[in-house]
C-alpha positions as CSV (number, residue, x, y, z in Angstrom):
1,X,-2.4,-66.9,11.8
2,X,0.6,-65.6,13.7
3,X,0.3,-62.6,15.9
4,X,2.5,-60.6,13.6
5,X,0.3,-61.5,10.6
6,X,-2.9,-60.6,12.5
7,X,-1.5,-57.2,13.5
8,X,-0.5,-56.6,9.8
9,X,-4.0,-57.6,8.6
10,X,-5.7,-55.3,11.1
11,X,-3.5,-52.4,10.1
12,X,-4.2,-52.8,6.5
13,X,-8.0,-52.9,7.2
14,X,-7.7,-49.7,9.2
15,X,-5.7,-48.1,6.4
16,X,-8.4,-49.1,3.9
17,X,-11.2,-47.6,6.2
18,X,-9.4,-44.3,6.6
19,X,-8.8,-44.0,2.9
20,X,-12.4,-44.7,2.3
21,X,-13.5,-42.0,4.7
22,X,-11.1,-39.5,3.2
23,X,-12.4,-40.0,-0.3
24,X,-16.0,-39.8,0.8
25,X,-18.9,-42.1,0.0
26,X,-18.8,-43.8,-3.4
27,X,-20.8,-42.1,-6.1
28,X,-23.3,-44.3,-7.9
29,X,-22.7,-44.7,-11.7
30,X,-26.1,-43.0,-12.6
31,X,-25.7,-40.3,-10.0
32,X,-25.1,-36.7,-11.3
33,X,-21.8,-35.0,-10.4
34,X,-22.1,-33.1,-7.2
35,X,-21.6,-29.2,-7.6
36,X,-18.8,-27.6,-5.8
37,X,-19.7,-26.1,-2.4
38,X,-20.7,-22.5,-2.5
39,X,-17.9,-19.9,-1.8
40,X,-17.4,-18.7,1.7
41,X,-18.9,-15.3,2.2
42,X,-16.8,-12.2,3.1
43,X,-18.2,-9.8,5.6
44,X,-19.3,-7.5,2.9
45,X,-21.2,-10.2,1.1
46,X,-22.9,-11.1,4.3
47,X,-23.9,-7.5,4.8
48,X,-25.2,-7.3,1.3
49,X,-27.2,-10.6,1.6
50,X,-25.2,-12.2,-1.2
51,X,-25.5,-15.9,-2.0
52,X,-22.9,-18.2,-0.5
53,X,-21.9,-20.2,2.5
54,X,-21.5,-18.8,6.0
55,X,-18.1,-19.4,7.5
56,X,-17.7,-21.1,10.8
57,X,-19.0,-19.0,13.7
58,X,-16.4,-16.5,14.8
59,X,-14.3,-17.0,11.7
60,X,-15.6,-14.1,9.8
61,X,-13.5,-11.0,10.4
62,X,-15.6,-7.8,10.3
63,X,-14.0,-4.5,9.3
64,X,-12.7,-1.7,11.4
65,X,-13.9,1.8,10.5
66,X,-10.6,2.6,8.8
67,X,-11.2,-0.2,6.3
68,X,-14.8,1.0,5.5
69,X,-13.3,4.5,4.8
70,X,-10.6,2.9,2.7
71,X,-13.1,1.1,0.6
72,X,-15.3,4.1,0.1
73,X,-12.3,6.3,-1.1
74,X,-10.8,3.5,-3.2
75,X,-14.1,2.9,-5.0
76,X,-14.6,6.5,-5.6
77,X,-11.1,6.6,-7.1
78,X,-12.0,3.7,-9.4
79,X,-15.3,5.3,-10.5
80,X,-13.6,8.6,-11.3
81,X,-10.8,6.8,-13.2
82,X,-13.2,4.9,-15.4
83,X,-14.7,8.2,-16.6
84,X,-11.3,9.5,-17.8
85,X,-10.1,8.8,-21.2
86,X,-7.0,6.5,-21.4
87,X,-3.7,8.3,-21.9
88,X,-4.6,11.3,-19.8
89,X,-3.0,12.1,-16.4
90,X,-5.4,11.8,-13.4
91,X,-6.8,15.0,-11.9
92,X,-5.4,16.2,-8.6
93,X,-8.6,15.3,-6.8
94,X,-8.3,11.7,-7.9
95,X,-4.6,11.6,-6.7
96,X,-5.8,12.9,-3.4
97,X,-8.1,9.9,-3.0
98,X,-5.2,7.6,-3.7
99,X,-3.0,9.4,-1.2
100,X,-5.8,9.1,1.4
101,X,-6.0,5.4,0.9
102,X,-2.3,5.1,1.3
103,X,-2.4,7.0,4.5
104,X,-5.1,4.5,5.8
105,X,-3.2,1.5,4.6
106,X,0.1,2.6,6.3
107,X,-1.7,3.3,9.6
108,X,-4.3,0.6,9.7
109,X,-3.6,-1.8,6.8
110,X,-2.4,-4.6,9.1
111,X,-6.0,-4.9,10.3
112,X,-7.7,-4.8,6.9
113,X,-9.5,-8.0,5.5
114,X,-9.3,-9.4,2.1
115,X,-12.1,-7.3,0.8
116,X,-9.7,-4.3,1.0
117,X,-6.9,-6.3,-0.6
118,X,-9.1,-7.3,-3.5
119,X,-10.0,-3.6,-4.1
120,X,-6.4,-2.6,-4.0
121,X,-5.6,-5.1,-6.8
122,X,-8.7,-3.9,-8.8
123,X,-7.4,-0.3,-8.6
124,X,-3.9,-1.3,-9.5
125,X,-5.1,-3.2,-12.6
126,X,-7.3,-0.2,-13.6
127,X,-4.3,2.1,-13.3
128,X,-2.1,-0.4,-15.3
129,X,-4.1,-0.1,-18.4
130,X,-4.6,3.7,-18.5
131,X,-1.4,5.0,-20.0
132,X,2.1,4.1,-21.0
133,X,3.7,5.4,-17.8
134,X,1.2,3.7,-15.6
135,X,3.8,2.7,-13.0
136,X,3.4,6.0,-11.1
137,X,-0.4,5.5,-10.8
138,X,0.0,1.8,-9.9
139,X,2.6,2.6,-7.2
140,X,0.2,4.0,-4.7
141,X,-1.8,0.9,-4.8
142,X,1.2,-1.4,-4.7
143,X,2.3,0.5,-1.5
144,X,-1.2,-0.1,-0.1
145,X,-0.8,-3.8,-0.7
146,X,2.5,-3.9,1.0
147,X,0.6,-3.4,4.3
148,X,-0.3,-7.1,4.1
149,X,3.3,-8.2,4.1
150,X,5.3,-9.1,7.2
151,X,7.9,-6.4,6.4
152,X,6.6,-3.6,4.2
153,X,10.0,-1.8,4.1
154,X,11.5,-4.9,2.2
155,X,8.6,-4.8,-0.4
156,X,9.4,-4.2,-4.1
157,X,6.8,-1.2,-3.9
158,X,8.9,0.6,-1.2
159,X,12.1,-0.1,-3.0
160,X,10.6,1.4,-6.2
161,X,9.4,4.4,-4.3
162,X,12.8,5.1,-2.7
163,X,14.7,4.6,-5.9
164,X,12.6,7.3,-7.7
165,X,12.7,10.0,-5.0
166,X,15.5,11.7,-7.1
167,X,13.9,11.1,-10.5
168,X,15.0,13.4,-13.2
169,X,11.4,14.3,-14.0
170,X,10.1,17.0,-11.6
171,X,6.5,15.9,-11.6
172,X,7.3,12.3,-11.0
173,X,9.7,13.4,-8.2
174,X,7.0,15.4,-6.6
175,X,4.6,12.5,-6.6
176,X,7.2,10.2,-5.1
177,X,7.8,12.7,-2.4
178,X,4.2,12.9,-1.5
179,X,3.9,9.1,-1.4
180,X,7.0,9.0,0.7
181,X,5.7,11.5,3.2
182,X,2.7,9.2,3.9
183,X,4.8,6.0,3.7
184,X,7.5,7.4,5.9
185,X,7.5,4.5,8.4
186,X,8.4,2.0,5.7
187,X,11.2,4.0,4.0
188,X,14.9,3.4,4.5
189,X,15.9,6.6,6.2
190,X,19.6,6.7,5.1
191,X,18.9,5.8,1.4
192,X,15.9,8.1,1.2
193,X,17.6,11.1,2.9
194,X,20.7,10.8,0.6
195,X,18.5,10.9,-2.6
196,X,16.5,13.8,-1.2
197,X,19.5,15.9,-0.3
198,X,20.7,15.3,-3.8
199,X,17.5,17.0,-4.9
200,X,18.2,19.9,-2.7
201,X,21.5,20.3,-4.4
202,X,20.8,20.0,-8.1
203,X,17.1,20.2,-8.9
204,X,14.8,23.2,-9.7
205,X,11.5,21.6,-8.9
206,X,10.8,21.2,-5.2
207,X,14.2,21.2,-3.7
208,X,13.0,22.5,-0.3
209,X,10.2,20.0,-0.3
210,X,12.9,17.4,-0.6
211,X,14.7,18.8,2.3
212,X,11.5,18.9,4.4
213,X,10.8,15.2,3.7
214,X,14.4,14.2,4.5
215,X,14.1,16.0,7.8
216,X,11.2,13.8,8.7
217,X,13.6,11.0,9.2
218,X,15.2,12.8,12.1
219,X,13.8,13.2,15.6
220,X,15.3,16.8,15.9
221,X,15.8,19.5,13.4
222,X,19.4,19.9,14.7
223,X,20.2,16.2,13.8
224,X,18.9,16.7,10.3
225,X,20.9,20.0,9.9
226,X,24.1,18.2,11.0
227,X,23.4,15.3,8.7
228,X,22.8,17.7,5.8
229,X,26.0,19.6,6.4
230,X,28.0,16.4,6.3
231,X,26.4,15.4,3.0
232,X,28.6,15.7,-0.1
233,X,26.5,17.2,-3.0
234,X,27.1,16.3,-6.6
235,X,30.0,18.0,-8.4
236,X,29.6,21.6,-9.4
237,X,26.6,22.1,-7.1
238,X,28.4,22.7,-3.8
239,X,27.7,26.4,-3.6
240,X,24.0,26.0,-4.6
241,X,23.7,23.3,-2.0
242,X,25.2,25.4,0.7
243,X,23.2,28.4,-0.1
244,X,20.0,26.5,0.0
245,X,20.9,24.8,3.3
246,X,21.6,28.3,4.8
247,X,18.2,29.4,3.5
248,X,16.6,26.2,5.1
249,X,18.4,27.1,8.5
250,X,17.0,30.7,8.3
251,X,13.4,29.8,7.5
252,X,13.0,26.5,9.5
253,X,12.1,23.0,8.6
254,X,8.4,23.5,9.2
255,X,8.2,26.0,6.4
256,X,9.8,23.4,4.0
257,X,7.3,20.7,5.2
258,X,4.2,23.0,4.9
259,X,3.1,21.5,1.5
260,X,3.1,18.0,3.0
261,X,1.3,18.9,6.0
262,X,-1.4,20.7,3.9
263,X,-1.8,17.6,1.8
264,X,-2.0,15.3,4.7
265,X,-4.7,17.4,6.4
266,X,-6.7,17.3,3.1
267,X,-6.4,13.5,3.2
268,X,-7.5,13.2,6.7
269,X,-10.5,15.5,6.0
270,X,-11.4,13.2,3.1
271,X,-11.1,10.2,5.4
272,X,-13.5,11.8,7.9
273,X,-16.0,12.3,5.1
274,X,-15.7,8.8,3.7
275,X,-15.8,7.2,7.2
276,X,-18.3,9.3,9.1
277,X,-20.0,11.4,6.5
278,X,-18.7,14.7,7.8
């Protein structure tokens, strides 16, 4: 046998050996099929003593306190929603739980584990089947899930939020602005501010809240005022827009933002309760 043939033979034998090792030991004909390995346990299943297989040492990520608070609030939301008949709008207290979860996801979601992500999807599915216009209730959970993306501002959820900040329905518009206040780091400042100033010009429901939210995109009130005066309102609303802008200058941005700060304070109080029992 030539050296070349011997080398080829040895290489083929090695290939056969590696293939055999990769496929595992041969199963006898009378041997029962082997069951699949048990699922890897999450941190929560480990804490609960559930059946399963421990992951490699050091591979299990345990939650930060913010995730524990998120899960408590998200599950409270789900429990309350399941008590409400389909087709009915959710009570304000339930919406506040969703807003609190969004606040946590925006600030801490990059450190959440798969346990929180699974709960977000459960809540989104629960919202989806409740009523015909379920997209509003789903959106808060879609935004929460955006925290797992490399670039939340580019997510479909944030695009949907921004596109509806000037919705013709005042109650929907109000909800979008509340979501926007908490998801402010992810919103496109120019597109959002333009839609919000349009609200200041031609809406009856929450025009000054819209201005207060738009001002959040600017470091200084003076910068926002200059931008607002440079904005061209829709036709036939120029005078109303200018009058409202003068009112805003007279009373100050903080007064326009007061409803948002109040809502955020309630959310943070709920987070303290859920995370620390206060």
